[in-house]
C-alpha positions in Angstrom: 15.0 -24.6 49.0 16.3 -27.4 46.9 12.8 -28.2 45.7 12.4 -24.6 44.5 15.7 -24.8 42.6 14.6 -28.1 41.0 11.2 -26.6 39.9 13.0 -23.6 38.4 15.3 -25.9 36.5 12.5 -28.0 35.2 10.6 -24.8 34.1 13.7 -23.6 32.3 14.2 -26.9 30.6 10.5 -26.9 29.6 10.8 -23.5 28.1 13.9 -24.4 26.1 12.2 -27.6 24.9 9.2 -25.7 23.7 11.4 -23.1 21.9 13.5 -25.9 20.3 10.5 -27.7 18.9 10.9 -27.8 15.1 8.0 -25.5 14.2 8.8 -23.0 17.0 12.5 -23.1 16.2 11.9 -22.3 12.5 9.7 -19.4 13.6 12.4 -18.0 16.0 15.1 -18.4 13.3 12.9 -16.7 10.7 12.2 -13.7 13.0 15.8 -13.4 14.0 17.0 -13.6 10.4 14.5 -10.9 9.3 15.5 -8.7 12.3 19.2 -8.9 11.5 18.6 -8.2 7.8 16.4 -5.2 8.7 19.0 -3.8 11.0 21.8 -4.3 8.4 19.8 -2.6 5.6 18.9 0.3 7.8 22.5 1.0 9.0 24.7 0.0 6.1 22.5 0.1 2.9 19.7 2.6 3.0 21.3 5.0 5.5 18.4 7.4 5.4 16.2 8.2 8.4 13.6 9.7 6.0 12.6 6.4 4.4 13.7 3.7 6.8 14.6 3.2 10.5 16.7 0.6 12.4 14.8 -1.7 14.7 16.7 -0.2 17.6 15.3 3.2 16.8 11.8 1.8 16.4 12.0 -0.1 19.7 13.2 3.1 21.5 10.3 5.1 20.0 7.7 2.5 20.8 8.9 2.5 24.4 8.7 6.3 24.6 5.2 6.3 23.1 4.2 3.6 25.5 5.6 5.5 28.5 3.8 8.7 27.7 0.6 6.9 27.0 0.2 8.0 23.3 0.6 4.4 22.0 -2.0 3.0 24.4 -4.5 5.8 23.7 -4.2 5.4 19.9 -4.4 1.6 20.3 -7.5 1.9 22.4 -9.3 4.1 19.9 -8.4 1.8 16.9 -9.2 -1.3 19.0 -12.7 -0.1 19.9 -13.4 0.8 16.3 -12.2 -2.6 15.0 -14.0 -4.6 17.7 -17.4 -3.0 17.1 -17.1 -3.2 13.3 -15.7 -6.7 13.2 -18.2 -8.3 15.6 -21.1 -6.7 13.7 -19.6 -7.9 10.4 -19.3 -11.5 11.7 -22.9 -11.6 13.1 -24.6 -10.1 10.0 -22.2 -11.9 7.6 -23.1 -15.3 9.0 -26.8 -14.5 8.9 -26.6 -13.3 5.2 -24.4 -16.3 4.2 -27.0 -18.7 5.6 -29.8 -16.8 3.9 -28.0 -16.9 0.6 -27.4 -20.6 0.8 -30.9 -21.6 1.8 -33.0 -19.2 -0.4 -32.2 -19.5 -4.1 -34.6 -16.8 -5.1 -33.1 -14.4 -2.6 -29.5 -15.3 -3.7 -30.3 -14.5 -7.3 -31.1 -10.9 -6.4 -28.4 -10.3 -3.8 -25.4 -12.4 -4.8 -24.4 -10.1 -7.7 -24.3 -7.1 -5.4 -22.4 -9.1 -2.8 -19.8 -10.0 -5.4 -19.5 -6.5 -6.7 -19.2 -4.8 -3.3 -16.7 -7.5 -2.2 -14.4 -6.6 -5.1 -14.8 -2.8 -4.7 -11.8 -1.2 -3.1 -12.9 0.5 0.1 -10.3 3.3 -0.4 -12.7 4.5 -3.2 -15.7 4.6 -0.8 -14.2 5.6 2.5 -14.2 9.4 1.8 -18.0 9.2 1.2 -18.7 7.7 4.6 -16.3 10.2 6.3 -18.1 13.1 4.6 -21.6 11.8 5.4 -20.9 10.6 9.0 -18.1 12.8 10.1 -14.7 11.9 11.5 -16.1 10.3 14.6 -16.2 6.7 15.5 -19.4 5.9 13.4 -17.8 6.3 10.0 -14.8 4.1 11.1 -17.2 1.4 12.3 -19.1 1.4 9.0 -15.9 1.2 6.9 -14.5 -1.6 9.0 -17.9 -3.4 8.9 -18.0 -3.3 5.1 -14.4 -4.5 4.8 -15.0 -7.4 7.1 -18.6 -8.3 6.2 -18.3 -9.8 2.7 -15.6 -12.4 3.3 -17.7 -13.8 6.2 -20.9 -13.8 4.2 -19.3 -15.4 1.1 -17.5 -18.1 3.1 -20.5 -18.9 5.2 -22.6 -19.4 2.1 -20.1 -21.7 0.6 -19.8 -23.7 3.8 -23.6 -24.2 4.2 -23.9 -25.2 0.5 -21.1 -27.8 1.0 -23.1 -29.7 3.6 -23.8 -33.2 2.5 -27.4 -33.9 1.4 -27.3 -37.1 3.4 -26.8 -35.1 6.6 -29.6 -32.7 5.9 -32.0 -35.5 4.8 -31.2 -37.5 7.9 -31.8 -34.6 10.2 -35.2 -33.9 8.5 -36.1 -37.6 8.7 -35.6 -37.4 12.5 -37.9 -34.5 12.7 -35.5 -31.6 12.9 -37.1 -28.2 12.5 -35.6 -25.6 10.2 -33.9 -23.8 13.1 -32.5 -27.1 14.4 -31.3 -28.0 10.9 -29.4 -24.7 10.7 -27.9 -24.7 14.3 -27.2 -28.4 14.6 -26.2 -29.5 11.0 -25.5 -26.6 8.6 -23.6 -24.2 10.8 -21.3 -26.9 12.5 -20.5 -28.2 9.0 -19.8 -24.6 7.7 -17.7 -23.7 10.8 -14.3 -24.1 9.1 -15.5 -21.9 6.2 -16.9 -19.3 8.6 -13.5 -19.1 10.5 -11.7 -18.9 7.2 -13.9 -15.9 6.3 -13.2 -14.5 9.7 -9.5 -14.7 9.1 -9.8 -12.8 5.8 -12.0 -10.4 7.6 -9.3 -9.7 10.2 -6.9 -8.5 7.6 -9.5 -6.5 5.7 -10.9 -5.0 9.0 -7.4 -3.9 10.1 -6.9 -2.4 6.6 -10.3 -0.6 7.2 -8.9 0.8 10.4 -6.0 2.3 8.6 -8.0 3.6 5.6 -10.7 5.2 7.8 -8.3 6.9 10.1 -6.2 8.2 7.3 -9.2 9.9 5.6 -10.3 11.6 8.8 -9.7 11.0 12.5 -8.5 12.7 15.7 -6.7 9.6 17.1 -5.9 6.0 16.4 -3.0 3.9 15.0 -3.9 4.9 11.4 -3.9 8.5 12.4 -0.5 8.1 14.1 0.9 6.4 10.9 -0.5 9.1 8.6 0.9 12.0 10.5 4.3 10.4 11.1 4.5 9.6 7.4 3.8 13.3 6.6 6.6 14.4 8.9 9.0 11.6 7.8 9.1 10.2 11.3 9.9 6.6 10.4 10.3 5.2 13.9 6.8 6.2 14.8 5.4 5.1 11.5 6.9 1.6 11.8 5.8 1.4 15.4 2.2 1.8 14.2 2.8 -0.7 11.4 4.2 -3.3 13.8 1.2 -2.8 16.2 -1.2 -3.5 13.4 0.9 -6.5 12.3 1.1 -7.8 15.8 -2.7 -7.5 16.3 -3.3 -9.4 13.0 -0.9 -12.2 14.1 -2.5 -12.5 17.5 -6.1 -12.6 16.1 -5.2 -15.1 13.4 -3.6 -17.3 16.1 -6.7 -17.1 18.3 -9.0 -18.0 15.3 -6.8 -21.0 14.5 -7.2 -22.2 18.1 -10.9 -21.6 17.9 -11.1 -23.7 14.7 -9.2 -26.5 16.4 -11.7 -26.5 19.2 -15.0 -26.2 17.4 -14.2 -28.1 14.2 -11.9 -30.9 15.5 -14.5 -33.5 14.5 -13.8 -32.9 10.8 -10.3 -34.4 11.1 
């Protein structure tokens, strides 16, 4: 019995120690400060439920939506759209980035279009895809794919081109084939660039979820945000916003850990 009490005490002390670490402590203080400021603004300054909502109201609405299943259903729809569009964007973006870096003639024809489409706001093109492909999942996947594709392609190309000539020449001297050169030298060197592109793609892909569902959808977090905005239901609107923000933070954190694992040799 005493051993169990001691283990519980050690676990509590370990949790406190982790929370009190300088970086984590600053994060906790920052979140707490913003939460207090938000609550004060909502109750004492803005005082209008039509344009703002206290965190307590948002938390209560989020709990209600979670209890009746609406939040999970919308999250599942948006999550499926994002996952399919994002994974496809990463796969094809890496492939195009490698092709642009290794084939100068191909790059001269394609890179101007990549740059132009990268800079084009998707909100201008989204209605076209919705009209052509309907309000089903396919138009959403295409919009998310286009949003996430270009940062991955551009950063992969930069990463491959940044590879030292000494490394490539050494690999060729030891008899590496073109495939081995790409998989064993170029892509490992470009890995931090690829992950940087994937981070940008997360933000753009989630924006694509919102844009695509606003222009035409039957369900999803963007759909929930849009209809709550039309009815001035601020607690529901901010619930959707916080879900997207939380998903972004989680994915960014996972990518940071992935980079630490696969590119630790660069440090």
